[in-house]
Gaussian input, Z-matrix of N, CA and C with variables (Angstrom, degrees):
# hf/3-21g

backbone

0 1
 N
 C     1     B1
 C     2     B2     1     A1
 N     3     B3     2     A2     1     D1
 C     4     B4     3     A3     2     D2
 C     5     B5     4     A4     3     D3
 N     6     B6     5     A5     4     D4
 C     7     B7     6     A6     5     D5
 C     8     B8     7     A7     6     D6
 N     9     B9     8     A8     7     D7
 C    10    B10     9     A9     8     D8
 C    11    B11    10    A10     9     D9
 N    12    B12    11    A11    10    D10
 C    13    B13    12    A12    11    D11
 C    14    B14    13    A13    12    D12
 N    15    B15    14    A14    13    D13
 C    16    B16    15    A15    14    D14
 C    17    B17    16    A16    15    D15
 N    18    B18    17    A17    16    D16
 C    19    B19    18    A18    17    D17
 C    20    B20    19    A19    18    D18
 N    21    B21    20    A20    19    D19
 C    22    B22    21    A21    20    D20
 C    23    B23    22    A22    21    D21
 N    24    B24    23    A23    22    D22
 C    25    B25    24    A24    23    D23
 C    26    B26    25    A25    24    D24
 N    27    B27    26    A26    25    D25
 C    28    B28    27    A27    26    D26
 C    29    B29    28    A28    27    D27
 N    30    B30    29    A29    28    D28
 C    31    B31    30    A30    29    D29
 C    32    B32    31    A31    30    D30
 N    33    B33    32    A32    31    D31
 C    34    B34    33    A33    32    D32
 C    35    B35    34    A34    33    D33
 N    36    B36    35    A35    34    D34
 C    37    B37    36    A36    35    D35
 C    38    B38    37    A37    36    D36
 N    39    B39    38    A38    37    D37
 C    40    B40    39    A39    38    D38
 C    41    B41    40    A40    39    D39
 N    42    B42    41    A41    40    D40
 C    43    B43    42    A42    41    D41
 C    44    B44    43    A43    42    D42
 N    45    B45    44    A44    43    D43
 C    46    B46    45    A45    44    D44
 C    47    B47    46    A46    45    D45
 N    48    B48    47    A47    46    D46
 C    49    B49    48    A48    47    D47
 C    50    B50    49    A49    48    D48
 N    51    B51    50    A50    49    D49
 C    52    B52    51    A51    50    D50
 C    53    B53    52    A52    51    D51
 N    54    B54    53    A53    52    D52
 C    55    B55    54    A54    53    D53
 C    56    B56    55    A55    54    D54
 N    57    B57    56    A56    55    D55
 C    58    B58    57    A57    56    D56
 C    59    B59    58    A58    57    D57
 N    60    B60    59    A59    58    D58
 C    61    B61    60    A60    59    D59
 C    62    B62    61    A61    60    D60
 N    63    B63    62    A62    61    D61
 C    64    B64    63    A63    62    D62
 C    65    B65    64    A64    63    D63
 N    66    B66    65    A65    64    D64
 C    67    B67    66    A66    65    D65
 C    68    B68    67    A67    66    D66
 N    69    B69    68    A68    67    D67
 C    70    B70    69    A69    68    D68
 C    71    B71    70    A70    69    D69
 N    72    B72    71    A71    70    D70
 C    73    B73    72    A72    71    D71
 C    74    B74    73    A73    72    D72
 N    75    B75    74    A74    73    D73
 C    76    B76    75    A75    74    D74
 C    77    B77    76    A76    75    D75
 N    78    B78    77    A77    76    D76
 C    79    B79    78    A78    77    D77
 C    80    B80    79    A79    78    D78
 N    81    B81    80    A80    79    D79
 C    82    B82    81    A81    80    D80
 C    83    B83    82    A82    81    D81
 N    84    B84    83    A83    82    D82
 C    85    B85    84    A84    83    D83
 C    86    B86    85    A85    84    D84
 N    87    B87    86    A86    85    D85
 C    88    B88    87    A87    86    D86
 C    89    B89    88    A88    87    D87
 N    90    B90    89    A89    88    D88
 C    91    B91    90    A90    89    D89
 C    92    B92    91    A91    90    D90
 N    93    B93    92    A92    91    D91
 C    94    B94    93    A93    92    D92
 C    95    B95    94    A94    93    D93
 N    96    B96    95    A95    94    D94
 C    97    B97    96    A96    95    D95
 C    98    B98    97    A97    96    D96
 N    99    B99    98    A98    97    D97
 C   100   B100    99    A99    98    D98
 C   101   B101   100   A100    99    D99
 N   102   B102   101   A101   100   D100
 C   103   B103   102   A102   101   D101
 C   104   B104   103   A103   102   D102
 N   105   B105   104   A104   103   D103
 C   106   B106   105   A105   104   D104
 C   107   B107   106   A106   105   D105
 N   108   B108   107   A107   106   D106
 C   109   B109   108   A108   107   D107
 C   110   B110   109   A109   108   D108
 N   111   B111   110   A110   109   D109
 C   112   B112   111   A111   110   D110
 C   113   B113   112   A112   111   D111
 N   114   B114   113   A113   112   D112
 C   115   B115   114   A114   113   D113
 C   116   B116   115   A115   114   D114
 N   117   B117   116   A116   115   D115
 C   118   B118   117   A117   116   D116
 C   119   B119   118   A118   117   D117
 N   120   B120   119   A119   118   D118
 C   121   B121   120   A120   119   D119
 C   122   B122   121   A121   120   D120
 N   123   B123   122   A122   121   D121
 C   124   B124   123   A123   122   D122
 C   125   B125   124   A124   123   D123
 N   126   B126   125   A125   124   D124
 C   127   B127   126   A126   125   D125
 C   128   B128   127   A127   126   D126
 N   129   B129   128   A128   127   D127
 C   130   B130   129   A129   128   D128
 C   131   B131   130   A130   129   D129
 N   132   B132   131   A131   130   D130
 C   133   B133   132   A132   131   D131
 C   134   B134   133   A133   132   D132
 N   135   B135   134   A134   133   D133
 C   136   B136   135   A135   134   D134
 C   137   B137   136   A136   135   D135
 N   138   B138   137   A137   136   D136
 C   139   B139   138   A138   137   D137
 C   140   B140   139   A139   138   D138
 N   141   B141   140   A140   139   D139
 C   142   B142   141   A141   140   D140
 C   143   B143   142   A142   141   D141
 N   144   B144   143   A143   142   D142
 C   145   B145   144   A144   143   D143
 C   146   B146   145   A145   144   D144
 N   147   B147   146   A146   145   D145
 C   148   B148   147   A147   146   D146
 C   149   B149   148   A148   147   D147
 N   150   B150   149   A149   148   D148
 C   151   B151   150   A150   149   D149
 C   152   B152   151   A151   150   D150
 N   153   B153   152   A152   151   D151
 C   154   B154   153   A153   152   D152
 C   155   B155   154   A154   153   D153
 N   156   B156   155   A155   154   D154
 C   157   B157   156   A156   155   D155
 C   158   B158   157   A157   156   D156
 N   159   B159   158   A158   157   D157
 C   160   B160   159   A159   158   D158
 C   161   B161   160   A160   159   D159
 N   162   B162   161   A161   160   D160
 C   163   B163   162   A162   161   D161
 C   164   B164   163   A163   162   D162
 N   165   B165   164   A164   163   D163
 C   166   B166   165   A165   164   D164
 C   167   B167   166   A166   165   D165
 N   168   B168   167   A167   166   D166
 C   169   B169   168   A168   167   D167
 C   170   B170   169   A169   168   D168
 N   171   B171   170   A170   169   D169
 C   172   B172   171   A171   170   D170
 C   173   B173   172   A172   171   D171
 N   174   B174   173   A173   172   D172
 C   175   B175   174   A174   173   D173
 C   176   B176   175   A175   174   D174
 N   177   B177   176   A176   175   D175
 C   178   B178   177   A177   176   D176
 C   179   B179   178   A178   177   D177
 N   180   B180   179   A179   178   D178
 C   181   B181   180   A180   179   D179
 C   182   B182   181   A181   180   D180
 N   183   B183   182   A182   181   D181
 C   184   B184   183   A183   182   D182
 C   185   B185   184   A184   183   D183
 N   186   B186   185   A185   184   D184
 C   187   B187   186   A186   185   D185
 C   188   B188   187   A187   186   D186
 N   189   B189   188   A188   187   D187
 C   190   B190   189   A189   188   D188
 C   191   B191   190   A190   189   D189
 N   192   B192   191   A191   190   D190
 C   193   B193   192   A192   191   D191
 C   194   B194   193   A193   192   D192
 N   195   B195   194   A194   193   D193
 C   196   B196   195   A195   194   D194
 C   197   B197   196   A196   195   D195
 N   198   B198   197   A197   196   D196
 C   199   B199   198   A198   197   D197
 C   200   B200   199   A199   198   D198
 N   201   B201   200   A200   199   D199
 C   202   B202   201   A201   200   D200
 C   203   B203   202   A202   201   D201
 N   204   B204   203   A203   202   D202
 C   205   B205   204   A204   203   D203
 C   206   B206   205   A205   204   D204
 N   207   B207   206   A206   205   D205
 C   208   B208   207   A207   206   D206
 C   209   B209   208   A208   207   D207
 N   210   B210   209   A209   208   D208
 C   211   B211   210   A210   209   D209
 C   212   B212   211   A211   210   D210
 N   213   B213   212   A212   211   D211
 C   214   B214   213   A213   212   D212
 C   215   B215   214   A214   213   D213
 N   216   B216   215   A215   214   D214
 C   217   B217   216   A216   215   D215
 C   218   B218   217   A217   216   D216
 N   219   B219   218   A218   217   D217
 C   220   B220   219   A219   218   D218
 C   221   B221   220   A220   219   D219
 N   222   B222   221   A221   220   D220
 C   223   B223   222   A222   221   D221
 C   224   B224   223   A223   222   D222
 N   225   B225   224   A224   223   D223
 C   226   B226   225   A225   224   D224
 C   227   B227   226   A226   225   D225
 N   228   B228   227   A227   226   D226
 C   229   B229   228   A228   227   D227
 C   230   B230   229   A229   228   D228
 N   231   B231   230   A230   229   D229
 C   232   B232   231   A231   230   D230
 C   233   B233   232   A232   231   D231
 N   234   B234   233   A233   232   D232
 C   235   B235   234   A234   233   D233
 C   236   B236   235   A235   234   D234
 N   237   B237   236   A236   235   D235
 C   238   B238   237   A237   236   D236
 C   239   B239   238   A238   237   D237
 N   240   B240   239   A239   238   D238
 C   241   B241   240   A240   239   D239
 C   242   B242   241   A241   240   D240
 N   243   B243   242   A242   241   D241
 C   244   B244   243   A243   242   D242
 C   245   B245   244   A244   243   D243
 N   246   B246   245   A245   244   D244
 C   247   B247   246   A246   245   D245
 C   248   B248   247   A247   246   D246
 N   249   B249   248   A248   247   D247
 C   250   B250   249   A249   248   D248
 C   251   B251   250   A250   249   D249
 N   252   B252   251   A251   250   D250
 C   253   B253   252   A252   251   D251
 C   254   B254   253   A253   252   D252
 N   255   B255   254   A254   253   D253
 C   256   B256   255   A255   254   D254
 C   257   B257   256   A256   255   D255
 N   258   B258   257   A257   256   D256
 C   259   B259   258   A258   257   D257
 C   260   B260   259   A259   258   D258
 N   261   B261   260   A260   259   D259
 C   262   B262   261   A261   260   D260
 C   263   B263   262   A262   261   D261
 N   264   B264   263   A263   262   D262
 C   265   B265   264   A264   263   D263
 C   266   B266   265   A265   264   D264
 N   267   B267   266   A266   265   D265
 C   268   B268   267   A267   266   D266
 C   269   B269   268   A268   267   D267
 N   270   B270   269   A269   268   D268
 C   271   B271   270   A270   269   D269
 C   272   B272   271   A271   270   D270
 N   273   B273   272   A272   271   D271
 C   274   B274   273   A273   272   D272
 C   275   B275   274   A274   273   D273
 N   276   B276   275   A275   274   D274
 C   277   B277   276   A276   275   D275
 C   278   B278   277   A277   276   D276
 N   279   B279   278   A278   277   D277
 C   280   B280   279   A279   278   D278
 C   281   B281   280   A280   279   D279
 N   282   B282   281   A281   280   D280
 C   283   B283   282   A282   281   D281
 C   284   B284   283   A283   282   D282
 N   285   B285   284   A284   283   D283
 C   286   B286   285   A285   284   D284
 C   287   B287   286   A286   285   D285
 N   288   B288   287   A287   286   D286
 C   289   B289   288   A288   287   D287
 C   290   B290   289   A289   288   D288
 N   291   B291   290   A290   289   D289
 C   292   B292   291   A291   290   D290
 C   293   B293   292   A292   291   D291
 N   294   B294   293   A293   292   D292
 C   295   B295   294   A294   293   D293
 C   296   B296   295   A295   294   D294
 N   297   B297   296   A296   295   D295
 C   298   B298   297   A297   296   D296
 C   299   B299   298   A298   297   D297
 N   300   B300   299   A299   298   D298
 C   301   B301   300   A300   299   D299
 C   302   B302   301   A301   300   D300
 N   303   B303   302   A302   301   D301
 C   304   B304   303   A303   302   D302
 C   305   B305   304   A304   303   D303
 N   306   B306   305   A305   304   D304
 C   307   B307   306   A306   305   D305
 C   308   B308   307   A307   306   D306
 N   309   B309   308   A308   307   D307
 C   310   B310   309   A309   308   D308
 C   311   B311   310   A310   309   D309
 N   312   B312   311   A311   310   D310
 C   313   B313   312   A312   311   D311
 C   314   B314   313   A313   312   D312
 N   315   B315   314   A314   313   D313
 C   316   B316   315   A315   314   D314
 C   317   B317   316   A316   315   D315
 N   318   B318   317   A317   316   D316
 C   319   B319   318   A318   317   D317
 C   320   B320   319   A319   318   D318

   B1=1.4516
   B2=1.5270
   B3=1.3173
   B4=1.4642
   B5=1.5151
   B6=1.3131
   B7=1.4522
   B8=1.5127
   B9=1.3191
   B10=1.4550
   B11=1.5187
   B12=1.3204
   B13=1.4552
   B14=1.5217
   B15=1.3066
   B16=1.4624
   B17=1.5276
   B18=1.3309
   B19=1.4631
   B20=1.5334
   B21=1.3178
   B22=1.4657
   B23=1.5265
   B24=1.3184
   B25=1.4693
   B26=1.5250
   B27=1.3165
   B28=1.4624
   B29=1.5225
   B30=1.3218
   B31=1.4608
   B32=1.5282
   B33=1.3243
   B34=1.4666
   B35=1.5284
   B36=1.3107
   B37=1.4611
   B38=1.5243
   B39=1.3570
   B40=1.4748
   B41=1.5200
   B42=1.3126
   B43=1.4752
   B44=1.5242
   B45=1.3304
   B46=1.4684
   B47=1.5277
   B48=1.3257
   B49=1.4712
   B50=1.5285
   B51=1.3337
   B52=1.4646
   B53=1.5253
   B54=1.3146
   B55=1.4716
   B56=1.5247
   B57=1.3185
   B58=1.4692
   B59=1.5210
   B60=1.3314
   B61=1.4760
   B62=1.5275
   B63=1.3359
   B64=1.4668
   B65=1.5283
   B66=1.3253
   B67=1.4609
   B68=1.5285
   B69=1.3310
   B70=1.4699
   B71=1.5230
   B72=1.3211
   B73=1.4611
   B74=1.5229
   B75=1.3292
   B76=1.4627
   B77=1.5057
   B78=1.3326
   B79=1.4664
   B80=1.5255
   B81=1.3328
   B82=1.4663
   B83=1.5230
   B84=1.3408
   B85=1.4650
   B86=1.5238
   B87=1.3199
   B88=1.4635
   B89=1.5243
   B90=1.3413
   B91=1.4687
   B92=1.5307
   B93=1.3292
   B94=1.4726
   B95=1.5193
   B96=1.3241
   B97=1.4637
   B98=1.5206
   B99=1.3315
   B100=1.4617
   B101=1.5245
   B102=1.3364
   B103=1.4690
   B104=1.5284
   B105=1.3062
   B106=1.4611
   B107=1.5182
   B108=1.3199
   B109=1.4636
   B110=1.5292
   B111=1.3187
   B112=1.4558
   B113=1.5292
   B114=1.3089
   B115=1.4684
   B116=1.5179
   B117=1.3193
   B118=1.4569
   B119=1.5181
   B120=1.3166
   B121=1.4608
   B122=1.5366
   B123=1.3508
   B124=1.4661
   B125=1.5310
   B126=1.3332
   B127=1.4669
   B128=1.5269
   B129=1.3262
   B130=1.4685
   B131=1.5285
   B132=1.3306
   B133=1.4707
   B134=1.5247
   B135=1.3232
   B136=1.4717
   B137=1.5252
   B138=1.3334
   B139=1.4707
   B140=1.5299
   B141=1.3239
   B142=1.4729
   B143=1.5274
   B144=1.3199
   B145=1.4637
   B146=1.5272
   B147=1.3280
   B148=1.4730
   B149=1.5215
   B150=1.3398
   B151=1.4745
   B152=1.5274
   B153=1.3250
   B154=1.4706
   B155=1.5296
   B156=1.3258
   B157=1.4699
   B158=1.5294
   B159=1.3254
   B160=1.4675
   B161=1.5249
   B162=1.3309
   B163=1.4681
   B164=1.5308
   B165=1.3398
   B166=1.4608
   B167=1.5240
   B168=1.3239
   B169=1.4590
   B170=1.5261
   B171=1.3065
   B172=1.4660
   B173=1.5141
   B174=1.3186
   B175=1.4584
   B176=1.5213
   B177=1.3286
   B178=1.4520
   B179=1.5243
   B180=1.3308
   B181=1.4679
   B182=1.5243
   B183=1.3322
   B184=1.4701
   B185=1.5202
   B186=1.2977
   B187=1.4611
   B188=1.5176
   B189=1.3209
   B190=1.4692
   B191=1.5255
   B192=1.3051
   B193=1.4760
   B194=1.5142
   B195=1.3028
   B196=1.4554
   B197=1.5238
   B198=1.3102
   B199=1.4513
   B200=1.5227
   B201=1.3136
   B202=1.4638
   B203=1.5244
   B204=1.3240
   B205=1.4630
   B206=1.5237
   B207=1.3020
   B208=1.4589
   B209=1.5147
   B210=1.3182
   B211=1.4669
   B212=1.5258
   B213=1.3238
   B214=1.4652
   B215=1.5277
   B216=1.3148
   B217=1.4706
   B218=1.5328
   B219=1.3434
   B220=1.4747
   B221=1.5268
   B222=1.3385
   B223=1.4660
   B224=1.5279
   B225=1.3237
   B226=1.4685
   B227=1.5326
   B228=1.3308
   B229=1.4669
   B230=1.5283
   B231=1.3160
   B232=1.4666
   B233=1.5244
   B234=1.3124
   B235=1.4641
   B236=1.5297
   B237=1.3238
   B238=1.4687
   B239=1.5295
   B240=1.3257
   B241=1.4589
   B242=1.5383
   B243=1.3272
   B244=1.4675
   B245=1.5227
   B246=1.3231
   B247=1.4614
   B248=1.5289
   B249=1.3180
   B250=1.4656
   B251=1.5233
   B252=1.3144
   B253=1.4651
   B254=1.5271
   B255=1.3084
   B256=1.4621
   B257=1.5197
   B258=1.3378
   B259=1.4666
   B260=1.5345
   B261=1.3385
   B262=1.4664
   B263=1.5229
   B264=1.3298
   B265=1.4669
   B266=1.5184
   B267=1.3212
   B268=1.4686
   B269=1.5232
   B270=1.3417
   B271=1.4741
   B272=1.5195
   B273=1.3303
   B274=1.4688
   B275=1.5289
   B276=1.3281
   B277=1.4627
   B278=1.5263
   B279=1.3377
   B280=1.4649
   B281=1.5306
   B282=1.3333
   B283=1.4649
   B284=1.5254
   B285=1.3238
   B286=1.4682
   B287=1.5225
   B288=1.3094
   B289=1.4667
   B290=1.5264
   B291=1.3319
   B292=1.4752
   B293=1.5237
   B294=1.3084
   B295=1.4683
   B296=1.5280
   B297=1.3107
   B298=1.4691
   B299=1.5290
   B300=1.3266
   B301=1.4656
   B302=1.5242
   B303=1.3191
   B304=1.4650
   B305=1.5311
   B306=1.3101
   B307=1.4634
   B308=1.5283
   B309=1.3125
   B310=1.4653
   B311=1.5359
   B312=1.3322
   B313=1.4580
   B314=1.5219
   B315=1.3284
   B316=1.4640
   B317=1.5289
   B318=1.3036
   B319=1.4661
   B320=1.4845
   A1=109.14
   A2=116.65
   A3=121.89
   A4=109.58
   A5=115.53
   A6=120.80
   A7=107.83
   A8=116.59
   A9=119.50
   A10=110.67
   A11=115.65
   A12=122.89
   A13=107.14
   A14=116.23
   A15=121.84
   A16=109.63
   A17=116.95
   A18=120.56
   A19=111.35
   A20=117.82
   A21=120.50
   A22=110.95
   A23=116.85
   A24=120.34
   A25=110.31
   A26=115.46
   A27=119.45
   A28=111.07
   A29=116.97
   A30=120.76
   A31=113.32
   A32=117.14
   A33=120.52
   A34=112.30
   A35=117.50
   A36=120.79
   A37=110.79
   A38=118.09
   A39=119.77
   A40=113.92
   A41=117.82
   A42=119.17
   A43=109.87
   A44=116.38
   A45=119.19
   A46=110.51
   A47=116.87
   A48=118.89
   A49=110.53
   A50=116.73
   A51=120.27
   A52=111.26
   A53=116.92
   A54=119.97
   A55=109.39
   A56=116.86
   A57=119.54
   A58=111.23
   A59=116.34
   A60=119.44
   A61=110.11
   A62=116.39
   A63=120.18
   A64=111.76
   A65=116.03
   A66=119.60
   A67=112.87
   A68=117.43
   A69=119.57
   A70=111.06
   A71=116.54
   A72=120.76
   A73=112.96
   A74=116.93
   A75=119.85
   A76=111.25
   A77=116.20
   A78=120.32
   A79=111.85
   A80=115.23
   A81=121.55
   A82=109.81
   A83=116.61
   A84=119.23
   A85=109.97
   A86=116.29
   A87=120.47
   A88=111.77
   A89=117.58
   A90=119.74
   A91=110.68
   A92=116.65
   A93=119.55
   A94=111.45
   A95=115.73
   A96=118.37
   A97=111.20
   A98=117.02
   A99=121.06
   A100=112.47
   A101=117.89
   A102=119.25
   A103=110.03
   A104=114.71
   A105=120.25
   A106=113.96
   A107=117.40
   A108=120.12
   A109=109.76
   A110=115.97
   A111=121.10
   A112=112.17
   A113=116.62
   A114=120.89
   A115=108.49
   A116=116.85
   A117=121.62
   A118=113.01
   A119=113.58
   A120=120.12
   A121=112.53
   A122=119.63
   A123=117.86
   A124=112.87
   A125=116.70
   A126=119.67
   A127=110.26
   A128=116.77
   A129=120.35
   A130=109.56
   A131=116.52
   A132=119.91
   A133=110.89
   A134=116.88
   A135=119.82
   A136=110.73
   A137=116.37
   A138=119.47
   A139=110.64
   A140=115.88
   A141=118.91
   A142=111.05
   A143=116.32
   A144=119.27
   A145=110.42
   A146=116.83
   A147=120.20
   A148=110.10
   A149=116.11
   A150=120.16
   A151=111.19
   A152=115.46
   A153=119.23
   A154=110.35
   A155=116.65
   A156=120.48
   A157=111.74
   A158=116.40
   A159=120.36
   A160=110.90
   A161=115.73
   A162=123.19
   A163=112.60
   A164=115.05
   A165=119.91
   A166=111.73
   A167=116.52
   A168=121.36
   A169=108.43
   A170=114.23
   A171=120.25
   A172=106.88
   A173=115.52
   A174=119.04
   A175=109.89
   A176=113.43
   A177=121.31
   A178=107.59
   A179=117.48
   A180=118.43
   A181=110.61
   A182=115.34
   A183=121.74
   A184=106.37
   A185=116.68
   A186=119.70
   A187=110.13
   A188=115.61
   A189=120.13
   A190=112.26
   A191=117.07
   A192=121.48
   A193=110.87
   A194=115.35
   A195=121.67
   A196=106.68
   A197=116.02
   A198=121.65
   A199=108.93
   A200=115.06
   A201=120.51
   A202=109.50
   A203=114.04
   A204=122.08
   A205=108.90
   A206=116.61
   A207=121.46
   A208=109.05
   A209=116.98
   A210=122.19
   A211=106.17
   A212=118.01
   A213=121.14
   A214=115.07
   A215=118.34
   A216=120.51
   A217=113.07
   A218=121.11
   A219=119.88
   A220=113.97
   A221=117.53
   A222=119.69
   A223=111.63
   A224=117.42
   A225=120.56
   A226=110.44
   A227=116.62
   A228=120.47
   A229=110.30
   A230=116.74
   A231=122.01
   A232=109.69
   A233=115.90
   A234=120.68
   A235=110.80
   A236=116.56
   A237=120.44
   A238=110.62
   A239=116.35
   A240=120.99
   A241=110.73
   A242=116.41
   A243=120.77
   A244=112.12
   A245=116.74
   A246=120.39
   A247=111.10
   A248=117.17
   A249=121.13
   A250=110.39
   A251=115.90
   A252=120.18
   A253=111.44
   A254=116.24
   A255=119.67
   A256=109.94
   A257=116.47
   A258=119.86
   A259=110.68
   A260=116.74
   A261=120.82
   A262=109.87
   A263=117.43
   A264=120.50
   A265=112.51
   A266=117.49
   A267=119.39
   A268=110.28
   A269=116.92
   A270=120.25
   A271=110.41
   A272=116.24
   A273=120.54
   A274=110.85
   A275=117.42
   A276=120.58
   A277=111.39
   A278=116.82
   A279=119.95
   A280=109.82
   A281=117.81
   A282=121.94
   A283=110.15
   A284=116.80
   A285=120.79
   A286=110.51
   A287=117.27
   A288=121.78
   A289=110.34
   A290=116.90
   A291=120.65
   A292=110.15
   A293=117.43
   A294=121.24
   A295=110.14
   A296=116.93
   A297=120.37
   A298=111.76
   A299=116.48
   A300=119.61
   A301=110.63
   A302=117.30
   A303=121.16
   A304=110.47
   A305=116.63
   A306=120.74
   A307=110.48
   A308=116.44
   A309=120.96
   A310=110.43
   A311=116.79
   A312=120.94
   A313=111.37
   A314=117.54
   A315=122.55
   A316=111.52
   A317=118.13
   A318=121.01
   A319=112.65
   D1=126.75
   D2=179.45
   D3=-103.95
   D4=121.93
   D5=177.07
   D6=-103.63
   D7=130.10
   D8=178.65
   D9=-69.75
   D10=149.36
   D11=178.15
   D12=-115.36
   D13=138.88
   D14=176.92
   D15=-60.61
   D16=134.99
   D17=-176.87
   D18=-61.37
   D19=-34.09
   D20=179.02
   D21=-68.28
   D22=-38.18
   D23=176.43
   D24=-63.82
   D25=-41.46
   D26=-179.72
   D27=-64.09
   D28=-37.25
   D29=-177.95
   D30=-81.09
   D31=-7.72
   D32=-177.53
   D33=-67.08
   D34=-22.09
   D35=-176.80
   D36=-95.03
   D37=129.42
   D38=-178.02
   D39=-63.72
   D40=-31.56
   D41=178.89
   D42=-66.34
   D43=-41.49
   D44=179.57
   D45=-66.05
   D46=-37.88
   D47=176.98
   D48=-63.69
   D49=-40.95
   D50=179.40
   D51=-66.09
   D52=-36.59
   D53=176.63
   D54=-60.73
   D55=-43.17
   D56=179.14
   D57=-63.59
   D58=-38.13
   D59=177.40
   D60=-61.45
   D61=-43.64
   D62=178.92
   D63=-61.89
   D64=-35.69
   D65=-176.22
   D66=-78.99
   D67=-8.07
   D68=177.81
   D69=-61.02
   D70=-29.42
   D71=-175.26
   D72=-86.16
   D73=-7.38
   D74=178.99
   D75=139.15
   D76=171.60
   D77=-177.72
   D78=-65.26
   D79=145.98
   D80=179.39
   D81=-140.11
   D82=149.33
   D83=172.86
   D84=-78.39
   D85=160.19
   D86=-177.01
   D87=-59.82
   D88=-31.79
   D89=-179.81
   D90=-62.08
   D91=-40.45
   D92=178.02
   D93=-75.11
   D94=-35.53
   D95=178.16
   D96=-64.45
   D97=-34.53
   D98=-177.01
   D99=-73.45
   D100=-21.12
   D101=-178.20
   D102=-68.72
   D103=139.80
   D104=178.27
   D105=93.59
   D106=-5.09
   D107=177.36
   D108=-102.45
   D109=152.52
   D110=177.07
   D111=-80.40
   D112=-4.51
   D113=179.17
   D114=-103.09
   D115=158.77
   D116=-178.06
   D117=-79.34
   D118=173.33
   D119=-179.17
   D120=-59.43
   D121=-41.05
   D122=178.41
   D123=-59.20
   D124=-37.51
   D125=178.83
   D126=-67.35
   D127=-40.46
   D128=177.44
   D129=-63.32
   D130=-38.94
   D131=177.42
   D132=-61.46
   D133=-39.18
   D134=177.59
   D135=-64.78
   D136=-40.21
   D137=177.11
   D138=-64.44
   D139=-38.73
   D140=177.93
   D141=-64.49
   D142=-34.65
   D143=178.19
   D144=-64.84
   D145=-40.69
   D146=176.92
   D147=-62.53
   D148=-44.93
   D149=179.48
   D150=-63.70
   D151=-35.32
   D152=178.00
   D153=-67.48
   D154=-41.34
   D155=178.29
   D156=-66.13
   D157=-28.43
   D158=176.05
   D159=-83.94
   D160=-0.34
   D161=179.34
   D162=63.51
   D163=27.28
   D164=177.22
   D165=-89.88
   D166=-20.02
   D167=175.25
   D168=-136.04
   D169=156.45
   D170=171.87
   D171=-131.15
   D172=152.48
   D173=-178.22
   D174=-109.37
   D175=149.53
   D176=-179.88
   D177=-133.02
   D178=117.42
   D179=176.68
   D180=-71.64
   D181=131.06
   D182=175.14
   D183=-133.18
   D184=101.48
   D185=-177.13
   D186=62.61
   D187=-124.23
   D188=-179.16
   D189=-90.60
   D190=-5.47
   D191=-177.72
   D192=-104.64
   D193=158.13
   D194=170.72
   D195=-116.04
   D196=121.59
   D197=177.67
   D198=-94.60
   D199=142.30
   D200=179.73
   D201=-109.92
   D202=136.53
   D203=179.70
   D204=-115.75
   D205=142.57
   D206=173.53
   D207=-75.37
   D208=134.55
   D209=172.28
   D210=-119.89
   D211=98.85
   D212=-172.26
   D213=-76.71
   D214=-6.82
   D215=-174.82
   D216=-52.64
   D217=-47.11
   D218=-179.91
   D219=-63.44
   D220=-18.28
   D221=179.17
   D222=-69.04
   D223=-15.97
   D224=176.78
   D225=-61.18
   D226=-33.71
   D227=177.45
   D228=-64.40
   D229=-39.63
   D230=178.67
   D231=-67.82
   D232=-43.90
   D233=179.43
   D234=-59.92
   D235=-43.39
   D236=179.67
   D237=-62.97
   D238=-40.53
   D239=178.71
   D240=-63.92
   D241=-46.97
   D242=-178.53
   D243=-69.33
   D244=-28.18
   D245=-179.72
   D246=-60.46
   D247=-35.13
   D248=177.11
   D249=-57.23
   D250=-44.59
   D251=-178.71
   D252=-73.87
   D253=-34.68
   D254=177.46
   D255=-60.65
   D256=-46.47
   D257=179.10
   D258=-63.13
   D259=-40.49
   D260=178.67
   D261=-58.63
   D262=-50.21
   D263=-176.92
   D264=-69.17
   D265=-33.41
   D266=176.61
   D267=-63.27
   D268=-41.63
   D269=177.78
   D270=-62.99
   D271=-44.75
   D272=-179.12
   D273=-63.71
   D274=-42.07
   D275=-179.93
   D276=-69.20
   D277=-35.46
   D278=176.61
   D279=-64.89
   D280=-39.99
   D281=178.05
   D282=-64.82
   D283=-42.57
   D284=177.73
   D285=-63.42
   D286=-41.92
   D287=178.60
   D288=-60.87
   D289=-41.55
   D290=179.52
   D291=-64.02
   D292=-42.24
   D293=179.34
   D294=-64.19
   D295=-43.69
   D296=-179.90
   D297=-64.06
   D298=-39.89
   D299=178.01
   D300=-66.06
   D301=-39.09
   D302=177.77
   D303=-63.89
   D304=-41.93
   D305=178.38
   D306=-64.82
   D307=-37.45
   D308=179.86
   D309=-64.76
   D310=-37.70
   D311=178.84
   D312=-64.40
   D313=-32.52
   D314=-177.25
   D315=-71.49
   D316=-20.27
   D317=-177.53
   D318=-77.33

């Protein structure tokens, strides 16, 4: 039984975020994904399982290895969430810029 994981929960862990960064360049086997982390391969496999449940990665069997591919589609939900804050800060910075320009004119 596969239970889906919320994409935000999956991204909460720095190791899982780093795995996604590594997969941006193309599919990799778990042995290569595990290199560079302070945790062992079994722990990386557990992180990959979480990412798979969040549908952020998919696995492809190739011989004796399983290659993992990035599936960026669920990141659209994150982008939409962050876009709200981006628009908020752009408005605030535009207001600050207007105030600063007005103050500059007074000098």
